[in-house]
C-alpha positions as CSV (number, residue, x, y, z in Angstrom):
1,M,0.1,0.1,0.1
2,I,0.9,3.6,-0.4
3,A,1.2,5.5,2.9
4,T,-1.2,8.2,3.8
5,K,-1.0,10.9,6.7
6,K,-4.1,9.5,8.2
7,F,-2.9,5.7,8.3
8,I,0.4,6.8,9.6
9,E,-1.1,9.0,12.5
10,D,-3.7,6.1,13.3
11,R,-0.8,3.8,13.6
12,L,1.4,6.1,15.7
13,A,-1.5,6.6,18.1
14,R,-2.2,2.8,18.2
15,F,1.4,1.5,18.6
16,N,2.0,4.3,21.1
17,Q,-0.6,2.6,23.5
18,E,0.0,-0.9,22.6
19,I,3.9,-1.0,22.4
20,F,5.1,2.3,24.2
21,G,2.7,2.3,27.1
22,G,1.5,5.8,25.7
23,R,4.8,7.6,26.9
24,L,5.5,9.1,23.7
25,P,4.1,12.7,22.9
26,D,2.4,13.3,19.5
27,I,5.0,13.8,16.6
28,P,4.3,15.7,13.6
29,V,3.9,13.6,10.3
30,R,5.3,14.9,7.1
31,M,4.7,12.9,3.8
32,S,7.6,12.9,1.5
33,D,8.2,12.2,-2.1
34,A,11.7,11.0,-1.4
35,T,12.9,7.7,-3.0
36,S,15.8,7.2,-0.9
37,F,14.0,6.1,2.3
38,L,10.8,4.6,3.6
39,G,10.6,6.4,7.0
40,M,12.8,8.7,8.9
41,C,12.6,10.2,12.4
42,V,14.5,13.6,12.6
43,A,15.1,16.1,15.3
44,K,17.3,19.0,16.0
45,V,20.0,18.8,18.7
46,R,21.4,21.2,21.3
47,T,24.1,20.9,23.6
48,L,23.3,21.5,27.3
49,P,25.7,22.3,30.2
50,G,27.8,19.4,30.9
51,A,28.2,18.6,27.3
52,R,24.9,16.7,27.3
53,R,23.0,16.6,24.0
54,E,19.3,17.0,23.9
55,H,16.9,16.2,20.9
56,F,14.0,18.5,20.2
57,D,11.5,19.7,17.3
58,F,10.8,16.1,16.4
59,E,9.3,15.0,13.1
60,L,8.4,11.7,11.4
61,R,8.8,11.7,7.6
62,I,7.2,8.9,5.6
63,S,7.7,8.3,1.9
64,T,4.8,8.1,-0.6
65,R,6.9,6.7,-3.3
66,H,6.9,3.2,-2.1
67,D,4.1,0.6,-2.4
68,I,4.8,-2.1,0.3
69,P,2.5,-4.5,2.1
70,E,0.4,-3.0,5.0
71,H,2.1,-4.8,7.8
72,E,5.7,-3.9,6.6
73,L,4.7,-0.4,6.6
74,E,3.5,-0.8,10.1
75,D,7.1,-2.1,11.0
76,V,8.6,1.0,9.2
77,V,6.4,3.3,11.5
78,I,7.4,1.2,14.7
79,H,11.0,1.3,13.6
80,E,11.1,5.0,13.6
81,M,9.1,5.1,16.9
82,I,12.0,3.3,18.4
83,H,14.3,5.8,17.3
84,Y,11.8,8.5,18.5
85,F,11.8,7.0,21.9
86,I,15.5,6.6,22.2
87,M,16.2,10.2,21.3
88,Y,13.1,11.7,23.2
89,N,14.3,9.9,26.4
90,G,18.0,11.1,25.9
91,L,19.4,7.5,25.8
92,A,23.0,7.1,24.6
93,D,23.0,4.2,22.1
94,T,26.1,2.7,20.7
95,A,25.2,3.5,17.2
96,P,22.2,4.4,15.2
97,H,21.0,1.0,15.3
98,G,23.0,0.2,18.4
99,E,22.5,-2.2,21.4
100,I,19.5,-0.2,22.8
101,F,17.8,-0.1,19.4
102,K,18.3,-3.7,18.8
103,G,17.3,-4.6,22.1
104,M,13.8,-2.9,21.6
105,M,13.5,-4.2,18.3
106,K,13.8,-7.9,19.4
107,S,11.6,-7.5,22.5
108,I,8.8,-5.8,20.2
109,N,9.2,-8.6,17.7
110,R,8.8,-11.4,20.2
111,M,6.1,-9.9,22.3
112,H,4.0,-8.1,19.5
113,G,4.6,-10.6,16.7
114,R,6.1,-7.9,14.4
115,G,9.0,-8.3,11.8
116,I,10.9,-5.1,12.5
117,T,14.5,-5.1,10.8
118,V,17.5,-2.8,11.1
119,S,17.0,-1.9,7.5
120,R,14.3,-2.7,5.0
121,R,15.7,-3.1,1.5
122,L,13.4,-2.7,-1.6
123,T,12.7,-5.6,-3.7
124,A,13.4,-5.2,-7.5
125,D,9.8,-4.8,-8.4
126,E,9.3,-2.2,-5.8
127,K,12.4,-0.3,-7.1
128,A,11.1,-0.6,-10.6
129,K,7.5,0.8,-9.3
130,V,9.5,3.8,-7.6
131,S,11.7,4.6,-10.6
132,D,8.6,4.2,-13.2
133,G,6.8,7.0,-11.1
134,K,9.5,9.8,-12.0
135,R,9.6,11.9,-15.2
136,A,13.1,12.2,-16.8
137,W,14.4,13.0,-20.2
138,H,16.0,10.1,-22.1
139,V,17.4,9.7,-25.4
140,I,16.1,6.3,-26.8
141,A,17.5,4.4,-29.6
142,A,14.9,2.2,-31.4
143,I,16.9,-0.7,-33.3
144,R,15.2,-2.9,-35.9
145,F,16.8,-5.9,-37.2
146,H,16.3,-7.8,-40.4
147,D,15.1,-10.9,-38.7
148,G,12.0,-8.9,-37.4
149,R,13.3,-8.3,-33.8
150,T,13.2,-5.0,-32.1
151,G,15.5,-3.4,-29.6
152,L,15.9,-0.3,-27.4
153,K,18.7,1.3,-26.0
154,V,18.6,4.4,-23.4
155,L,21.6,6.6,-24.2
156,P,23.5,9.2,-22.3
157,R,22.6,12.7,-23.3
158,V,25.8,13.4,-24.6
159,M,26.1,14.2,-28.4
160,P,29.6,12.4,-29.1
161,K,28.2,9.1,-27.5
162,I,25.1,9.1,-29.2
163,L,26.8,9.8,-32.7
164,D,29.2,7.0,-31.8
165,Y,26.5,4.6,-30.7
166,H,24.5,5.3,-33.8
167,R,27.5,4.9,-36.2
168,H,28.5,1.7,-34.5
169,V,25.2,0.1,-34.5
170,L,24.4,0.9,-38.2
171,L,27.5,-0.9,-39.2
172,S,26.3,-4.2,-37.9
173,P,24.8,-6.4,-41.0
174,E,22.1,-7.5,-38.6
175,V,20.6,-4.0,-38.2
176,R,18.1,-2.7,-40.6
177,T,17.4,0.8,-38.9
178,I,18.1,2.8,-35.8
179,S,15.9,5.5,-35.0
180,L,16.6,8.4,-32.1
181,Y,13.9,9.8,-29.8
182,L,13.7,12.1,-27.0
183,H,10.9,11.2,-24.3
184,D,10.0,11.4,-20.6
185,D,8.0,8.4,-20.3
186,P,8.8,6.9,-16.9
187,F,8.7,3.5,-18.6
188,F,12.2,4.0,-19.9
189,N,13.6,4.7,-16.4
190,R,13.8,1.0,-15.8
191,Y,16.7,0.7,-18.5
192,P,20.2,1.6,-17.6
193,V,21.7,4.7,-19.3
194,S,24.7,3.5,-21.3
195,A,26.9,4.1,-24.4
196,A,27.9,0.3,-24.5
197,Y,27.2,-1.5,-27.8
198,R,24.3,-3.4,-26.4
199,V,20.6,-3.6,-27.3
200,H,17.6,-4.7,-24.8
201,E,15.1,-6.8,-26.9
202,I,11.5,-5.7,-26.7
203,E,8.3,-6.3,-28.7
204,E,7.8,-3.8,-31.3
205,R,4.1,-3.0,-30.0
206,I,5.2,-2.3,-26.4
207,L,8.0,-0.1,-27.6
208,M,5.9,2.0,-30.0
209,E,3.2,2.4,-27.5
210,H,5.8,4.0,-25.1
211,L,7.2,6.2,-27.8
212,K,3.9,7.9,-28.4
213,G,4.5,11.7,-28.1
214,A,8.2,11.3,-28.1
215,H,10.3,14.0,-30.1
216,R,12.1,12.5,-33.0
217,L,15.8,13.0,-33.4
218,E,17.8,13.0,-36.6
219,V,21.6,12.6,-37.2
220,R,22.9,15.0,-39.8
221,G,26.4,14.8,-40.1
222,N,28.0,15.5,-36.8
223,K,25.0,17.1,-35.4
224,I,21.9,15.9,-33.8
225,V,18.7,17.7,-34.6
226,Q,15.1,17.5,-33.4
227,C,12.7,16.8,-36.3
């Protein structure tokens, strides 16, 4: 599921009572468009007399770019609540996920049947979904072979590399045509950007569907122009 502010706030209130005994004050929740994290508990830090550090102005940030199972999203919330508990109570842990954190995590997992981990890695499918949500301009080479196959290549937006790839591929006796396009369809985010002489095979129908609305590029001597 995709996180919503209401879902996160409901779970914070519920888990504060069920797991933390209602000892955590309400924390502001901010939904984020970030792709680099699932959840993050942040706070400002000030140094008190005696060099003691105090955290304040807490905020819980949750990304809306990740589609994960509901129970795993709940575990993300609890994970960040552990960080909140440690910082709010001024506990000195041995590391960001040190002995105190791990001890609380294991206890909560055992007593409440959770599956909290130190870090939750995205699966390949989840990464693809996140990547597919972003719009970025790509130079796409559509390659058609004499045997009927179709391929594509996402190229760096660097003219010498595009020209070199175009010339090299056309030298292959297997290649019938190569066409260049400029497009921001998120579909092409899943392909690596590279000037290596490789081609990703794809059905002609699927490729043309995602090239709708693309800007056609044409090689003219040592230049690339938009048609």
